[in-house]
C-alpha positions in Angstrom: 80.0 54.4 74.9 77.1 54.2 77.3 78.6 57.1 79.3 78.9 59.2 76.2 75.4 58.5 75.1 74.1 59.4 78.6 76.1 62.7 78.5 74.6 63.6 75.1 71.1 62.7 76.3 71.5 64.9 79.4 72.6 67.9 77.4 69.6 67.5 75.1 67.1 67.1 77.8 67.1 66.3 81.5 64.2 64.0 80.9 66.4 61.7 78.8 68.7 61.0 81.7 66.0 58.9 83.4 65.8 56.5 80.4 67.2 53.1 81.1 70.4 51.8 79.4 68.6 49.5 77.0 66.5 52.3 75.5 69.2 55.0 75.7 70.7 54.6 72.2 67.3 54.8 70.5 66.3 57.8 72.6 69.5 59.6 71.5 68.8 58.8 67.9 65.3 60.1 68.1 66.3 63.2 69.9 69.1 64.1 67.5 67.3 63.3 64.3 65.3 66.5 64.4 68.2 68.8 65.6 70.9 70.7 64.0 73.8 69.9 66.3 77.5 70.3 67.0 79.1 67.3 68.8 82.6 67.6 70.1 84.3 64.4 71.4 87.5 65.3 73.3 90.2 62.7 74.3 89.1 60.0 71.9 91.5 57.1 72.4 90.0 54.2 70.5 88.8 53.5 67.0 85.0 54.0 66.8 82.2 54.4 64.4 79.4 56.8 64.6 77.0 53.8 64.4 78.4 52.7 67.8 77.2 55.9 69.3 73.9 55.6 67.5 74.5 59.0 65.9 72.2 59.5 62.9 74.8 59.8 60.1 72.5 58.8 57.3 70.7 62.1 57.0 71.7 64.6 59.7 70.2 68.0 59.4 72.2 70.4 57.1 74.9 72.2 59.1 75.5 69.6 61.8 79.1 69.0 62.7 81.0 66.3 64.5 84.5 67.0 65.8 87.0 64.4 67.2 89.9 65.6 69.3 92.5 62.9 69.6 96.2 62.8 70.6 97.1 60.0 68.1 97.5 61.0 64.5 97.3 57.3 63.6 93.9 57.1 65.3 92.7 60.1 63.2 93.7 58.2 60.0 91.7 55.1 61.1 88.5 57.1 61.6 86.8 58.1 58.3 86.6 61.9 58.4 85.8 64.6 55.9 88.8 66.8 57.1 91.8 66.3 59.3 93.3 69.3 61.1 96.7 69.0 62.7 96.8 71.2 65.8 100.6 71.2 65.7 100.5 73.0 62.4 97.4 75.1 62.9 97.8 76.3 66.5 101.4 75.9 67.7 103.0 77.2 64.5 100.7 80.2 64.8 101.6 80.6 68.5 105.3 80.4 67.5 104.8 83.0 64.8 103.0 85.4 67.1 105.7 85.3 69.7 108.8 85.4 67.4 107.5 88.3 65.3 108.2 89.3 61.7 111.6 87.5 61.6 109.8 84.3 60.3 110.1 84.2 56.6 111.3 81.7 54.0 113.5 79.7 54.6 112.9 80.1 58.4 109.4 78.8 58.1 110.7 75.3 57.6 113.0 75.7 60.7 110.1 77.1 62.7 107.9 74.1 61.9 110.7 71.7 62.9 111.3 73.7 66.2 107.5 73.4 67.0 107.7 69.6 66.2 110.6 69.1 68.6 108.8 71.1 71.3 106.4 68.1 71.4 103.1 70.0 71.5 104.1 71.9 74.7 102.9 75.5 74.2 105.1 76.9 77.0 108.2 75.5 75.4 107.1 76.9 72.0 106.6 80.4 73.5 110.0 80.4 75.3 111.9 79.4 72.2 110.0 81.9 70.0 110.7 84.8 72.5 114.4 83.8 72.6 114.5 84.1 68.8 112.8 87.5 68.6 114.7 89.8 66.3 117.3 87.0 65.6 118.0 86.9 61.8 121.0 84.6 62.0 120.1 81.2 60.5 122.9 79.6 62.5 121.3 80.5 65.8 118.0 79.1 64.6 119.7 75.8 63.7 121.5 75.8 67.1 118.0 75.6 68.7 117.4 72.3 66.9 120.7 71.0 68.1 119.9 72.1 71.7 116.4 70.5 71.6 118.0 67.3 70.3 120.2 66.9 73.3 119.2 63.9 75.4 119.9 63.9 79.1 122.2 61.5 80.7 119.3 59.7 82.3 117.7 59.2 78.8 114.6 60.8 80.2 112.4 61.9 77.3 109.7 63.7 79.5 108.6 67.2 79.3 111.0 68.0 82.1 114.0 67.0 79.9 112.6 69.1 77.1 112.3 72.1 79.4 115.9 71.8 80.5 117.0 72.2 76.9 114.5 75.0 76.2 115.3 77.0 79.3 119.1 76.7 78.8 118.7 78.1 75.3 116.4 80.9 76.5 118.9 81.8 79.2 121.8 81.9 76.7 119.8 84.3 74.5 119.2 86.8 77.3 120.6 90.3 76.7 123.5 90.1 79.1 125.1 88.3 82.0 123.5 90.8 84.5 120.0 89.7 83.4 121.1 86.0 83.7 122.4 86.6 87.2 119.1 88.3 88.2 117.2 85.3 87.0 119.4 83.0 89.0 119.2 85.2 92.1 115.4 85.2 92.0 115.1 81.4 91.3 117.5 80.6 94.2 116.4 83.1 96.7 113.2 81.6 97.9 110.4 79.1 97.4 107.5 81.5 96.8 104.4 81.4 94.6 104.9 85.0 93.6 106.8 88.1 94.7 106.2 91.8 94.4 108.0 93.3 91.4 109.6 95.9 93.6 110.7 93.3 96.1 112.4 91.3 93.3 114.2 94.5 92.1 115.1 95.2 95.8 116.8 91.8 96.0 118.9 92.5 93.0 119.9 96.0 94.2 120.8 94.6 97.7 122.8 91.8 96.2 124.7 94.2 94.0 123.6 92.7 90.7 121.9 96.0 89.5 122.8 99.5 90.6 119.4 101.1 91.0 115.6 100.7 90.6 115.5 101.8 87.0 118.1 99.2 85.9 116.2 96.5 87.9 113.0 97.5 86.2 114.6 97.1 82.7 115.9 93.6 83.7 112.5 92.6 84.9 110.9 93.7 81.6 113.5 91.6 79.7 112.7 88.5 81.8 109.0 89.0 81.3 109.4 89.5 77.6 111.5 86.3 77.4 108.5 84.6 79.1 110.9 83.4 81.9 108.7 85.4 84.4 105.0 86.0 84.4 103.6 89.4 85.6 100.1 90.1 86.8 97.8 92.6 85.1 98.7 95.4 87.4 102.4 94.9 87.0 102.8 94.5 90.8 103.7 90.8 91.1 105.9 88.4 89.2 106.2 84.6 89.3 107.8 81.7 87.5 105.6 79.7 85.2 104.6 76.1 85.8 107.5 74.1 87.1 110.2 76.4 85.7 111.7 77.4 89.1 112.3 73.8 90.1 114.0 73.0 86.8 116.1 76.1 86.9 117.3 75.5 90.5 117.7 71.7 90.4 118.7 70.9 86.9 120.3 74.1 85.5 121.8 76.3 88.2 123.1 73.5 90.4 123.9 70.7 88.0 125.2 67.5 89.6 128.3 67.3 87.6 129.5 70.6 88.9 129.1 71.1 92.7 129.2 74.9 92.5 125.9 75.1 94.3 124.7 73.4 97.4 121.0 73.9 98.1 118.7 72.4 100.6 115.4 73.9 101.8 112.2 73.1 103.6 111.3 72.5 107.2 111.7 68.7 106.8 115.5 69.3 106.5 116.8 69.1 110.0 120.5 68.2 109.5 123.0 70.3 107.6 124.7 68.8 104.5 127.8 66.6 105.1 130.9 68.7 105.8 132.6 67.4 102.6 129.9 69.0 100.4 130.7 72.5 101.8 134.3 72.4 100.5 133.6 72.5 96.8 130.6 74.8 96.9 130.7 78.3 95.5 127.2 79.2 96.7 125.3 77.6 99.5 121.6 78.0 100.0 120.1 76.5 103.2 117.0 78.6 103.7 113.9 78.0 105.8 115.0 74.7 107.1 114.5 72.9 110.4 118.3 72.9 111.1 119.2 74.0 114.6 123.0 73.6 114.5 125.5 74.3 111.8 129.1 72.8 111.4 131.6 74.2 113.8 134.3 75.2 111.2 133.4 74.3 107.7 136.2 74.6 105.1 134.9 76.6 102.2 137.8 78.0 100.2 135.7 79.0 97.1 132.4 80.0 98.8 131.2 83.4 97.6 127.6 83.4 98.8 126.0 81.9 101.9 122.2 82.2 102.3 120.9 81.0 105.8 117.9 83.2 106.1 114.7 82.1 107.9 116.3 79.3 109.8 114.3 80.0 112.9 115.9 77.3 115.0 119.5 78.6 114.5 120.3 80.4 117.7 124.1 80.3 117.7 127.1 80.0 115.4 130.3 78.4 116.5 133.0 80.9 117.4 135.1 79.5 114.6 132.3 79.1 112.0 133.7 81.8 109.6 137.4 81.0 110.0 137.8 79.3 106.6 135.6 81.3 104.3 138.1 83.8 102.8 136.2 84.4 99.6 132.8 85.0 101.1 131.1 88.1 99.6 127.5 87.7 100.5 126.2 86.5 103.9 122.5 86.4 104.7 121.5 85.5 108.3 118.2 87.4 108.3 115.3 86.0 110.3 117.4 83.6 112.3 117.4 83.6 116.1 121.1 84.3 116.7 121.8 86.5 119.7 125.3 87.6 118.8 127.9 87.3 116.1 130.9 85.0 116.6 134.4 86.6 116.8 135.3 84.8 113.6 133.2 87.3 111.7 136.4 89.4 111.5 137.9 86.8 109.1 135.4 87.7 106.3 137.8 90.2 104.8 136.1 89.9 101.3 132.5 90.3 102.6 130.6 93.0 100.6 126.9 92.3 101.6 125.8 91.3 105.1 122.1 90.9 106.0 120.9 90.5 109.6 117.5 92.1 109.2 114.7 90.8 111.4 117.1 88.9 113.8 114.8 89.9 116.7 117.0 88.4 119.4 120.2 90.2 118.3 121.1 92.7 120.9 124.7 93.7 120.0 127.2 93.8 117.2 130.8 92.8 117.9 133.4 95.5 117.4 135.1 93.0 115.1 132.7 94.2 112.5 135.1 97.1 111.9 137.6 94.8 110.2 135.3 94.1 107.2 136.7 96.9 105.1 135.1 95.8 101.9 131.6 95.8 103.3 129.2 97.8 101.0 125.7 96.7 102.3 125.0 96.2 106.0 121.3 95.6 106.9 120.4 95.5 110.6 116.7 96.6 110.3 114.3 94.7 112.5 116.9 93.8 115.2 117.0 94.9 118.8 120.5 96.2 119.1 121.2 98.7 121.9 123.9 100.7 120.1 126.2 100.9 117.1 129.8 100.0 117.9 132.2 102.9 117.3 134.1 100.6 114.8 131.3 101.0 112.2 133.1 104.2 111.2 135.9 102.0 109.7 133.5 100.7 107.1 134.3 103.5 104.7 133.0 101.5 101.6 129.5 101.2 102.9 126.9 102.4 100.4 123.8 101.1 102.2 123.3 100.9 106.0 120.0 99.8 107.6 119.8 100.1 111.4 117.1 99.4 114.0 118.0 100.6 117.5 116.1 100.0 120.7 118.3 102.4 122.5 119.2 102.7 126.2 117.5 103.2 129.5 116.9 106.8 130.4 119.6 106.7 133.1 122.3 105.6 130.6 124.3 107.8 128.3 122.3 108.2 125.1 125.4 109.5 123.3 126.7 105.9 123.1 123.8 104.6 121.1 125.1 106.2 118.0 128.6 107.4 118.8 129.6 110.8 117.5 131.3 110.7 114.1 130.2 107.3 113.1 127.6 108.4 110.5 129.6 111.3 109.1 132.6 108.9 108.5 130.6 106.9 106.0 131.1 109.3 103.1 130.0 106.9 100.4 126.6 106.1 101.9 123.8 106.3 99.3 121.1 104.7 101.4 120.6 105.2 105.2 117.6 103.6 106.9 117.5 104.5 110.6 114.6 102.8 112.5 114.2 104.0 116.1 111.5 104.5 118.7 110.8 108.2 117.9 109.3 108.9 121.3 112.1 107.5 123.4 114.1 110.0 125.6 117.5 108.9 124.2 116.4 109.7 120.6 115.2 113.2 121.5 118.7 113.7 123.0 120.8 112.6 120.1 118.6 113.1 117.0 119.9 116.6 116.3 123.5 115.4 116.3 122.7 112.6 113.9 120.9 115.0 111.6 123.9 117.3 111.3 126.1 114.2 110.5 123.7 112.9 107.9 123.8 116.3 106.2 127.5 115.7 105.5 126.7 112.7 103.3 126.8 114.2 99.8 126.0 110.9 98.0 122.9 110.2 100.0 119.9 109.5 97.8 117.7 107.2 99.9 116.9 108.1 103.6 114.6 106.7 106.3 114.4 108.8 109.4 112.1 109.9 112.3 112.2 113.6 113.2 110.9 114.0 116.8 110.1 117.7 116.1 109.2 119.8 113.2 112.1 122.1 114.0 114.5 119.3 113.3 113.0 118.7 109.9 113.5 122.4 109.2 117.1 122.2 110.2 117.6 119.1 108.0 116.1 120.9 104.9 118.1 124.1 105.5 121.4 122.3 106.0 121.0 120.2 102.8 120.0 123.2 100.8 123.0 125.2 102.1 125.3 122.4 101.1 123.6 122.2 97.7 122.8 118.5 98.0 120.5 117.1 95.4 117.0 116.1 96.3 116.5 112.6 97.8 115.3 110.1 95.2 113.7 107.9 97.9 112.7 108.7 101.5 110.5 107.6 104.4 110.3 110.5 106.7 108.2 110.5 109.9 107.7 113.8 111.7 106.2 114.4 115.1 105.4 112.6 118.3 104.2 109.1 117.5 102.8 108.1 120.9 99.5 106.2 120.6 99.9 106.2 116.9 97.3 104.7 114.6 99.7 102.9 112.3 99.4 99.7 114.2 95.6 99.8 113.6 95.8 99.9 109.8 95.0 96.8 107.8 98.2 94.9 107.0 97.7 95.3 103.2 97.7 99.1 103.5 100.9 99.0 105.6 102.6 96.8 103.0 101.5 99.1 100.2 102.9 102.1 102.0 106.2 100.3 102.5 106.5 100.0 98.8 106.2 103.7 98.1 109.4 105.5 97.2 108.8 108.9 98.8 106.7 108.6 102.0 105.9 111.3 104.5 104.1 110.6 107.8 103.1 113.6 109.9 101.7 112.8 113.4 100.3 115.0 116.1 100.8 118.2 114.1 99.5 121.6 115.1 99.2 124.2 112.4 100.3 124.3 108.7 104.0 124.7 108.1 106.2 125.3 105.0 108.5 122.4 105.9 105.6 119.9 105.6 104.5 121.4 102.3 108.0 121.3 100.9 108.4 117.5 101.7 104.8 116.8 100.6 105.5 118.4 97.3 108.1 115.6 96.6 106.1 112.8 98.1 104.1 110.0 96.4 102.6 108.8 99.7 101.3 110.8 102.7 100.1 109.6 106.1 98.4 112.3 108.1 97.5 111.3 111.7 96.0 113.1 114.7 96.4 116.7 113.5 95.1 119.0 116.1 93.4 121.8 114.1 93.5 121.2 110.4 90.0 121.7 109.0 90.8 120.8 105.3 93.5 118.7 103.7 93.7 121.3 101.0 95.1 123.8 103.6 98.4 122.0 103.1 98.4 123.4 99.6 96.8 122.1 96.4 100.1 122.5 94.6 101.9 120.3 97.3 99.9 117.2 96.2 100.7 117.1 92.4 102.7 113.8 92.7 100.6 112.2 95.5 99.5 108.6 94.8 98.7 107.4 98.3 96.9 109.3 101.0 96.1 107.8 104.4 94.4 110.0 107.0 93.2 109.3 110.5 92.0 110.8 113.8 92.1 114.4 112.5 89.0 115.3 114.5 88.7 119.0 113.4 88.9 118.1 109.7 85.6 118.7 107.9 86.4 118.4 104.2 89.3 116.9 102.3 89.4 119.4 99.4 87.7 122.8 99.3 87.8 124.1 95.7 87.7 127.7 97.0 91.3 127.2 98.3 92.5 127.4 94.7 90.8 130.8 94.3 92.3 132.0 97.6 95.8 130.9 96.5 95.3 132.6 93.1 94.4 135.9 94.9 97.5 135.6 97.2 99.9 135.0 94.3 98.3 137.4 91.9 98.6 134.8 89.1 96.5 132.0 87.6 96.5 129.1 90.0 96.2 125.4 89.0 92.6 124.3 89.6 93.2 120.6 89.0 94.2 118.9 92.2 94.9 115.3 93.3 95.2 114.4 89.7 97.7 111.6 90.5 96.0 110.2 93.6 95.3 106.5 93.2 94.5 105.3 96.8 92.6 107.2 99.5 92.1 105.7 103.0 90.3 107.8 105.6 89.9 106.4 109.2 88.3 107.7 112.4 87.4 111.2 111.3 84.9 112.5 113.8 83.8 115.7 112.0 84.4 114.8 108.3 81.3 116.0 106.3 82.5 116.1 102.7 85.1 114.6 100.5 84.9 117.5 98.1 83.4 120.9 98.5 82.7 123.3 95.5 83.4 123.0 91.8 85.2 119.9 90.6 87.5 120.7 87.6 88.1 118.1 84.9 91.0 115.9 85.9 90.6 116.1 89.7 90.7 112.6 91.3 90.8 111.2 87.7 93.4 108.5 88.7 91.6 107.3 91.9 91.5 103.5 92.0 90.7 102.6 95.6 88.6 104.5 98.2 88.1 103.4 101.8 86.2 105.4 104.4 85.9 104.0 108.0 84.3 105.4 111.1 83.2 108.8 109.8 80.0 109.5 111.7 79.1 112.9 110.2 79.6 111.9 106.5 76.3 111.8 104.7 77.3 111.0 101.1 80.5 110.2 99.2 80.3 111.5 95.6 78.6 114.5 94.1 77.3 114.4 90.5 80.2 116.6 89.5 82.8 114.2 90.9 81.3 111.2 89.1 82.5 112.6 85.7 86.1 112.2 86.8 86.0 108.8 88.5 86.5 106.7 85.4 89.4 104.7 87.0 87.8 103.9 90.4 87.9 100.1 90.9 87.1 99.5 94.6 85.0 101.3 97.2 84.8 100.3 100.9 82.6 102.1 103.4 82.6 100.9 107.0 80.9 102.3 110.1 79.7 105.5 108.5 76.2 105.6 110.1 74.9 108.9 108.5 75.4 107.9 104.8 72.0 107.6 103.1 73.5 107.2 99.6 76.9 107.0 98.1 75.9 109.7 95.6 74.4 113.0 96.7 70.9 113.3 95.4 71.4 117.0 94.8 73.4 118.7 92.0 74.6 122.2 91.8 74.4 122.2 88.0 70.7 121.2 87.8 71.1 118.5 85.3 72.9 115.2 85.4 75.2 114.4 82.4 73.7 112.0 79.9 75.7 108.8 80.1 75.0 105.0 80.0 76.8 104.5 83.3 79.0 106.3 85.9 81.9 104.6 87.6 82.6 102.5 84.4 85.2 100.1 85.9 84.1 99.8 89.5 84.6 96.1 90.3 84.1 95.8 94.1 81.8 97.6 96.5 81.7 96.8 100.2 79.2 98.5 102.5 79.4 97.5 106.2 77.7 99.0 109.2 76.0 101.8 107.2 72.7 101.7 109.0 70.9 104.6 107.3 71.9 103.6 103.8 68.6 103.5 101.8 69.9 103.8 98.2 73.3 103.1 96.6 73.2 105.7 93.9 69.9 107.7 94.1 68.8 105.8 90.9 71.8 106.7 88.8 73.1 103.9 86.6 76.6 103.0 87.9 79.2 100.3 87.7 78.5 98.2 84.6 81.5 96.0 85.4 80.8 95.3 89.0 82.0 91.9 90.1 81.7 91.8 93.9 79.2 93.2 96.3 79.3 93.0 100.1 76.7 94.2 102.6 76.5 93.9 106.3 74.3 95.7 108.9 72.6 97.9 106.3 69.0 97.6 107.6 67.6 100.6 105.8 68.6 99.2 102.4 65.4 97.4 101.7 65.4 97.5 97.9 67.9 97.3 95.0 67.6 98.1 91.3 69.5 96.6 88.4 70.1 100.3 87.3 72.0 100.8 90.5 73.6 97.3 90.6 74.4 96.0 87.2 74.3 92.2 87.2 76.0 91.3 84.0 79.5 90.7 85.4 78.5 90.0 89.1 80.4 87.0 90.5 79.6 87.2 94.2 77.2 89.0 96.5 77.7 88.7 100.3 75.3 89.7 103.0 73.1 88.5 105.8 70.8 85.7 104.8 67.7 87.3 106.4 68.5 90.7 104.6 68.8 89.0 101.2 65.5 87.1 101.7 63.6 90.3 102.5 65.2 92.4 99.9 62.9 93.8 97.3 63.9 94.5 93.7 62.8 97.4 91.6 62.0 95.8 88.3 63.0 92.3 87.3 65.4 90.4 89.6 67.9 88.5 87.5 67.5 84.7 88.1 71.2 84.0 88.6 71.7 86.3 91.6 70.5 83.7 94.1 73.2 81.4 92.8 76.0 83.8 93.5 74.8 85.0 96.9 77.0 83.9 99.8 75.7 84.3 103.4 78.2 86.5 105.2 80.2 85.3 108.2 80.7 87.8 110.9 84.3 86.9 111.1 84.7 88.3 107.6 83.8 91.8 108.8 86.4 94.0 110.5 
C-alpha cells in the first residue's frame, strides 16, 4: 500500500515524492481532496478498502472515478463497488463478434458466449475460433467447437498451450481445402524464422509442388491470414506466425508423439543424428540447420517421402549407400550443405520429384547417375560451382523447373561440353529455366548462341533467367520466339551486355534483395545507343537496372511508353546522363507518330535509386503532368555532384505517396526543393509530401535549407543529418515535429543549430548523436 501511495503522490506532484513514509498517507489525502481524479488500480490481488489507501471517499469531487482491474471475480465481489464489469462479456464477446461476422444471432449468441468462456480469456484463441466460424451457419459445427475445446490432453495439462492445441486443430480443420493445410504445414516445418517474405513463402509452396503458380499461392496466403494463422505486415511484404503458434503446430500437431510420421530436430546444439530406428517409421524427416557432421551410412526408410537437410554446414559427405533404401522419397533438400559430390546411390531415388542443391558452394560436379531420376520435376542447382551439366540431364523429360549455376571451363578446354548440345532442347516440359553464369567468361560467349536457339524450342517456358553477352543475341532471342508464336514470358530476369567491373556488387544489400523479388527484371550494362530490343523488353518489365551506359543523356530517350509498368528503377555510372525525364520527349514522340501521345510517365514507379551520376543535373525537366511519379515511395540519390535540387514545385503536387528520401554525397544541393517555379505561384496547401516518414541527408555540404520555407512532411518520423555544415537553421514549417520519433546528427551541429520560431521542447529528448559507422 505504501508503494501505491507513493506512486499516486508522484503523479500528483514530484514534490510529494520527498515526503517521508509516515506523513505520506496524509499528504495524499490532502492532495486528492481538492482534485477531480481518475484512479485506475491494475492487477489488484487482495481485498482492500479505500480507507487503507487513504483515498478521500467521504466527499470526493463530483466526477471522480476509481477503477479496479482484477483477475478474480470473487475478489470483485468482496470489494464494495458501484458497478461490476466482466471483461469476458464486454470485450472478448465483442472481439468474437467482430471476427466471426454477421453469422452470430440467436441461438448462436449463447454458443458464442460459451466458446469465449472456454477460451479462458485468451484473445488470440478467441480470434482464431471466430475466424474459423466465419460464414458457418451450421449449429452442429458450432457445437463441435465446444467438444474440441473440452478435450483434455493426455498429460492433463490445462495451460494455455493445451488450449491452443485444440484451437489450432479446429482452425486447421476449417481451412478451405487440403492444399491450404499443406501450405501451412510446409511453412511451419520449413524453418525457424521470425518472419518470411510473402513472395518467399509462396516460392516455397511452388517449389515443393503444393501450389501450381504465384496467383494460387497468393490466394492460399490470403486464406491463412484471414484465418489468423499467419500475420502479415502493413505493406503485405512479410508474414509470420503469431505468438508461440509455430512451436505448437510443429511439436504438438504436425508431428504428434503417438504417430511417428514426422521426425524433426533442429538447432546448432544438435550434433548427432537421430537413432537409426527412428528413421524407419518416418514419412517426413526435418534435420535443418544442425551441428551434425555425419549422417547414417544406409538408413532404412521405406515410407520416407520428404527429407529436409538444408543448412547443415558441417555435412560434407554422404555415404555412397545413403539413398539405397529410400524408394518412396519425393522431396530431397540438400541446399546450403558443404557436400562436394553426390553419392552413386542417388540413382536409387526413382520416385524423386523435387531435388534442391542450391547454394552448395563446394559442389563441382553432378553424377551422370542423375539421368535415372525419370520422375524429377524440379531440379535446383543455383549457387553451386559445377563445371558442366552432364549429358544425362536430357533424360529428365518431366522437368518443369531447372535452375543452374555454371562456373564453366578454362579457356583452353572445350566450352561445348559445359552445356552439351541438345540437353536444354530435350526438356520440352520446362516452364522455368534459371541459368546463372559468368556472362563475361570466354566459354559463355562461345556457347551462348547455341543455348539461346535451344531455349527458343521450349514452348511451355514462362519463367526465364539468362545473361545475353551481346545485344544481338537478345535480338535473336526475341525474333525466334516471335516467329514460333510463343507467349510472352510471365517472369524473367534478363541481363544484357558486358558485366565487367559491374556496379551490382556495390549496391546496398536491401536493394539487391528487393530486385531479386521482382517478377520481370531487365539489367542493361555497358550499352551504347538506344535500341528497339531494349525498349521492347523494358515495356514488359517491372524492374530496370541501367548501368554504365556510354552516351545516354536522358532516361526518357528509352521511350516514355516503355516505362508504363516500371516499379523499380536503379541507375548508376551513366556519366553522360543529365536528366532522368525530359517532358519535351513526349511532344517529340507525338510529332513522330502523328497522334496524341501519352504525357503521363513513370506513373507506376515506386522505387528510384540513382548512384554515381557524374553529370546528372535534374530529375525532371519541363512540365509535370498530373499522375507522373504519383506512385513513388522511395527515392535515393548518391554521388551526383552536379545535382542542385531534387523537386520542383510542379513535382510536389504529384508526390503524395513518397515515404522515404535519402540523399548522400550530393555536394551541390542547396535545397531539396527548387526555390524557383515556372508557374509563378505555389499551390495553396497545408503541407506537401503528406506521408513522408524518413529523410536522410548525408554529406550534402552546401545544403542551407530543406524546402525553401515550404511546409512539408506533416507525418515525418525520422530525420538523419551528417556533414551538412551549411544547414545552420531549421524551421518547424520545414520540419514538422508532431510525429517525430528520432533525429540523428552530429552533437556539435545540433548544439549550434538555430531555430526559426519556437523550438519544440521534446526535440532534445529524441535527438541521438550519430555514429560515423552508421553512415555509408
